[in-house]
Wavefront OBJ file of the C-alpha trace (Angstrom):
o trace
v 20.592 66.447 -11.851
v 18.175 68.556 -14.126
v 16.690 71.421 -13.146
v 13.578 72.579 -14.930
v 14.104 76.375 -16.018
v 11.041 77.778 -14.576
v 12.583 75.889 -10.609
v 16.069 77.606 -11.711
v 14.441 80.707 -12.185
v 12.768 80.763 -9.240
v 16.241 80.037 -7.379
v 18.040 82.851 -9.070
v 15.408 85.436 -7.678
v 15.582 84.053 -4.758
v 19.176 83.887 -4.325
v 19.315 88.499 -6.222
v 17.581 88.975 -3.481
v 20.797 89.073 -1.385
v 19.119 86.952 1.452
v 20.587 83.659 -0.078
v 24.556 82.847 -0.244
v 23.853 79.781 -2.278
v 21.208 77.397 -4.036
v 21.838 75.404 -1.027
v 20.469 78.299 1.351
v 17.314 78.811 -1.298
v 16.554 74.766 -1.537
v 16.801 74.693 2.621
v 14.876 77.077 3.471
v 11.843 76.153 0.864
v 12.015 72.469 2.403
v 12.110 74.146 6.129
v 8.842 76.206 4.787
v 7.521 72.842 3.554
v 8.241 71.209 6.607
v 6.347 73.750 9.167
v 4.591 71.067 10.555
v 7.558 69.854 12.933
v 7.079 73.752 14.649
v 5.693 73.250 17.525
v 2.645 75.522 19.541
v 5.565 77.109 21.523
v 7.348 78.360 18.619
v 4.018 79.490 16.804
v 3.645 81.548 19.839
v 6.877 83.105 19.500
v 7.250 83.785 16.480
v 3.247 84.996 15.934
v 4.813 87.619 19.330
v 7.285 88.377 17.361
v 6.111 89.894 14.337
v 3.094 91.677 16.288
v 6.142 93.690 18.163
v 7.610 94.324 14.717
v 4.356 95.815 13.276
v 4.000 97.663 16.739
v 7.543 98.776 16.302
v 6.410 100.020 12.335
v 3.330 101.382 13.874
v 5.445 104.047 16.048
v 7.852 104.509 13.476
v 10.874 102.774 14.610
v 11.870 101.539 11.657
v 15.688 101.150 10.368
v 16.512 101.395 6.026
v 17.061 98.481 4.330
v 20.730 98.688 3.955
v 21.195 99.531 8.061
v 18.407 95.723 7.740
v 20.662 93.780 5.498
v 23.749 95.197 7.453
v 22.291 93.833 11.313
v 21.135 90.392 9.619
v 24.825 89.531 7.896
v 25.997 90.065 11.457
v 23.679 88.130 13.261
v 24.255 85.359 10.447
v 27.958 85.540 10.770
v 27.949 85.474 14.628
v 25.834 82.046 14.206
v 28.846 80.835 11.596
v 31.157 81.804 14.172
v 29.552 80.302 16.842
v 29.050 76.928 14.582
v 32.396 76.617 13.522
v 32.290 78.680 10.521
v 34.055 81.406 8.870
v 32.332 84.890 8.694
v 30.433 85.159 5.085
v 32.657 88.281 3.742
l 1 2 3 4 5 6 7 8 9 10 11 12 13 14 15 16 17 18 19 20 21 22 23 24 25 26 27 28 29 30 31 32 33 34 35 36 37 38 39 40 41 42 43 44 45 46 47 48 49 50 51 52 53 54 55 56 57 58 59 60 61 62 63 64 65 66 67 68 69 70 71 72 73 74 75 76 77 78 79 80 81 82 83 84 85 86 87 88 89 90
C-alpha cells in the first residue's frame, strides 16, 4: 500500500504522542471519529456530562499531572485488553 507523505506525517505525529500503540490504532480512531453519526443521543449526552464533569474538576483545581494521567490511561487500556483476552501492552 502506498501512503502519501502528508498522510504518513500525520500518522507518525499521532504515534509520537504516545496515545496510540500502532498505525492500526491511529487509523481505527480516525475512522471511528468519522463514524460519529452512529452515536446515539444517550451516548452524546453521557459524553457531554463526562466532559462537563472534567471541566468542573479543573475549575476546582482537581487536576493530575501528565505522567499520572498517562499511567492511569495505560492501566485502563491494560485492563480492557485483559478483559478481551489480550495481554498487557508492556
